[in-house]
N, C-alpha and C positions, 0 to 999 in steps of 0.2 A: 095500713092502707091510706089513711090521710097524709102521712109523710111521703109516701110515694107520688101520690097525686099532687102534692105541693112541689115536689122536686121537679116533676114533668111539666108543672105549669111554668115554674121559673125557667127551666130550660127552654121552653117554647117561647117565652117572653123575651129571652136573651137572643135567641135566634132571629126573632123578628126584628128586634132593635139593631142587630148587627146587620141584617139585610138593608134596614132603612138608612143606616150610616153609610153602607157601601155604596147604595143607589144614589144617595143624595150628594157623596162625594164625586160620583161619576158624572152627575148632572151639574151640580153648581160649579165644580173644579173643571169641567170640560172646557178647556180654553182654545181646543182646536189646534190648526197650524199656526205658528208664529214664525215672523222673519227676523234673523239676526244679521245686522249689517255691521261687518267688521272693517274697520280702517277705512271708512268712507268708501264703501263698496269694493274694496279690495277683495273681499270674499264675502259672498252671501248665502246664508244657509236658511232653508225652510225646515222647520222641526215641529214636533209634538209640544204644545204647552204644558205647563204644570209642573215641571221638573225643575232644579235649580240650574242656573246658567252654567256652574262649573261641571256639573255631571253631564249636562246636554252637550257642551263643548267637548268633553272628553269622549263622549259617544261618536262624536264627528271626527276624532283623532286631532282636536287642537286641545293640547294639554296646558292649563294653567297651573303655575305652582302652587302647590298645597302640602303643607306639612302634617296636618292633622285629620286628613281624609274627608275634609268637608263638614267638619264639626263645627267650625266658626271659632276655634280656639287658638289658631295660629297666626291670623291675620296676614297670611301669604299670598292669598289669591286674589290680589287687587287688580281691577280692570277700571278704566274711565269710560262711565256711561255718558254719551251724549245727547241721548234723548230722554224724555220725561217717564220715569217709572214709578214715581211716588217717592215718599220721604225716606231717609236713611233709616234703617232699622236700629234699635237700641243695641243689639246684639254686634253691629258694627262699629259704633262709635268708639269703643276702646281702642280700636286698631287704626283710626283713620286721623291724621293730623289736620289742624285747620288749613294748612295749605292743600292737602289732599280733598278735603271737603269742598273746598272753592272751586276745584275742576271736576267735581262730581265723581270722585273716586268711590267705588263700591267693592265689597267683597262677593266675589261670584258665587260662593256657596251660599250667601244668604240672600241673593236676587232670585226669586221665583219667576219663571217665564210665564206671564199672563198675556203679554201683548207684544207687537213688534218692538225691538230694541236695536239701538245703535251703540257700539262699543269701540274702543280703541285699545289695543294691545302692542306691545313690543313686536317688531317683525320677526325677531329671532324665535319667538315661540312657535311660529309655523315650522320650525325645523326640528322641535322637541318630537321624539320617536319613542314608540313602545317596542320593547324587545322581548321575545320569548326566551328565556334562558333555561339551563339545566342545572340542578343542583350537583356540583362537583365534589364539594367537600364541606364536612361540617365539623368544626373544632370547638371543644369547650375549653374556653380560656380561663374562666372562673366559675364559681358556682352558678352564677347568673348572667354570665356574658358569653355568647357564641360568635364565632367566626364563621360566616357563610360564604363559601366562594361559588360563583355561578359561571359556568361555561356558556359562552355566547355561540349562537348559531354560525357555521361556518361562512365566511364572507361578510360578516357583520362589520361595519365600518362605524364604531363609536368613538366619538371624540369628545373629550372633556378636560376641564383645568382640575389638578389636584385640589381638593377641598369641596368640590362641588357634590351634590347629592341627587339621589333617585327616588321615585316612589316605587315602593316594594309591595306588590300585592299578593294576598293571600285568598285562596277560595272560601266559599261557605263552609262552616263546620259547626257541629254542635247546635248552640242557639243561634248562632251567626247565620243570618239568612241570605247574606249577598257578599259577593266579593268586597274586600276591604284593603285600603292601601295605607301607608305611613310614609314618610320621609326618612331616609337614612342616608348619612354621609358615606360615600365610597372610600374604602381604606385600600383600595388597589392603585398600583402605579398607572397612571394614564398611558404610559409606553406599551403596557400589556393589552393588545387588542382581542385577545381571545377570552379573557376572564374579566369579571367584576366581582369585587369583594365588600362585604358589609361586615360591621361588628355590631350586634344586636344584644341589647341587655333586657332581660325579662322585667317587664313592668307589672305589677300585680293588677290583674284583671284587663290588662292591654291585649286588645283583640288580635293585632298581628304579632306582637311578641310572644304571646301565649302560643300561637300556631307554630312560630318558629321553633320555639323551644320543646315543645310537645308532640308536635305532629309532621313537622318537615322531615321529608325523607330523601335519601340519595336518588339522583336521577329523576327527581320530580321537576316537571315543567312549572317555572315561576315567571310571571310578567313583571318587568321592570320598566318604569318611564322616565326619560331624563334626557340629558342631564339639567339640573336647575341649580340656581344659586349664586350669589356674588361673592361668596367666601373663597379667596385665592390669595396666593402671594402677591404683593405688589412689586414692581421692579424698582427697588430704591436700594440705598445702602444703610437704611436705619436699622438699628438693632430690633430683631424680632422677639417679642415677648409673648410666648405662646402658653396658654393655660387651659387645661382640660381635665374633666374626671369622669370616671365609668367609661361608657361606650364613646365619649368625646374623643378618646384617642384616635377613633377612625380617620378623620381628616388629616391629622398630623402624620399618621403613618404613610398616607398617601403623598403629603407635601414633602417630607424628609427624603422618602425614596425617589421622589420625581427629581428634587433637586441634585440629590446624589447622582442620578442617571445623566442628569444635563450638565453636570460639572459646575454647578452654582452653589453647592452647599457650604463652601469654604469662603464665599464671597462677603459675608456678612456675620455679625455675632447673632447667635441664636440661643435664647434661653426658653426652656420647656419646663413648666411646672405642671406637675400632674398630682391631683388630690384624691385620696381614698380613705375609706374609713379605718380599714385594718390591712394586714398584709394579704388576706386571702381575697382583697378587692384589687390587687396589683397584678399585672401582667405584662408580657414582652419586655420584663426587666432586663434580661440578657441583652437583647438587641439594643436597648437604649443606653445601658451602661457601656456597651462596646463602642457605640457612636461618642460617648462622653470622653472615652478614654483615647480614641483614634483621632478626633478632631479638636483642636485646642479652642475653636471657636463656638463649640456645641456643649452647653451646659445643662444637664439634667437634674432636676430638682424634684424629687418625689417628696410627698408628705402625708402622714397619717394623723386624721383628726380624732380617731378613737381607737388607738392601739390597745390590745387586749394584754392583759396581764400575763407574763410569760412570753411574749412575742419577741423574737429576736430582731431589732430594728435600731439602726444606728442613725437613720436619716432625720429629716425634719419632723417635728410633731405640731400639730395645729392647723387651724382652717387654711387651705391654700391661699385665700385671699391675704391672710395675715402673714403668712410665709412670703408671698410675692411683695407685699408692702415693705418687708424687712429689706429685701434684695434691691427693690427699687430706689429705696432710701440709700443705700450704702454702696452698692455694686453696679447697678446698671445705669449707665449715664449716657448723655449725648442724645441724639434723634433716636426716638423710639417708636415702634409700631406695635399695636396690640392684635394678638389673633387669639379668639376664644371658641371652644365649643363645650357646651354642657346644657345644664338645665336653665330655663329662664332666671331662676333665682340666683344660680352661680354667675350667669352672665351679667346680671344687674350689680351684683356685689362687686366683681371683677371690675366693671365700668367705673364704678364708684372709687374704687382704689386707685385705678390708672389716672382718673381725672384729678383726684387729690395730689397725685405726684407729677403733675403738670404735663401729663400725656394728652395730645390733641384728640378730642372725642372723634373727630372726622378721619383720625387714623387708627381707630380701634374698629377691627373687622369680625364679623360673626354672622351666621344664620341662626335665628332664634326658632328652635322646634318646641312646640307645646305638648 
């Protein structure tokens, strides 16, 4: 009997404390309406205070680039804040350069709206749109990578450069209580106005990737927002040194098919290095080897870093950065540009190798997703 009374007592205290916390939060953090002045009164929004600048702008259909869904781990959602909103948060500092700090750049996901704020954003962000698309096909490319093709609504006019990305949104599920989005490069050809395609690798405990691999269904409605990103082919005659791993294949599938469609594929030398652990992590090999055989200017160099005993593999073995380093020293000469897509760690390692081989850092292009 005492145990039961004690349990009831504890439950009652917990309920009271929860109510106190809830009421306190509503009272203390009730900031009322705040005004967001964008680009010196180009657009003014009156919104409820208390949420992040990133999510609030999104609700008003002004979409700031974000690769991590507002977790503060990608550093993409940068805006210039021209009014005083307090000091920069420690969570922002790793992503802001001294130059950006001087002009009051902040991460929109880390700015909580407590008072009126004045911000500056690129004008092109006003043209970013959200699209409601329908799942047209799902193909299992490897044990942990899926190709997802979405059909856009009839009459949709989406324009993007090959290499850019969209934010892919999934609904609440299981213990996930709200809609969540992450950034994924589009693997589709920009010439295709009816469909948008993504290559999505399953990340352990990844909120969006878990949904895509376990719950996404044919004909399901999915919201995508975009396009975003500065990753695209520059119009030069420099040799393209392209490096990817895993789902980093996505933008290069888009880029190569776009160049073929525009008859610019043979205008310059293209080297494509693709790294994987074992043969079961490789995909699209037939398509890539066909390009390699058909076009003298295109060179496909796949490499396995941890080939398994008994695997049939006659290609390069080792870290893709080491393989690329060998080719940069011996075979790839002249003017060179770098195009990278992969994990932050891989990107940093590739940057180091390219710089050591006298490639200009300002001509190495990528979008870093966290």
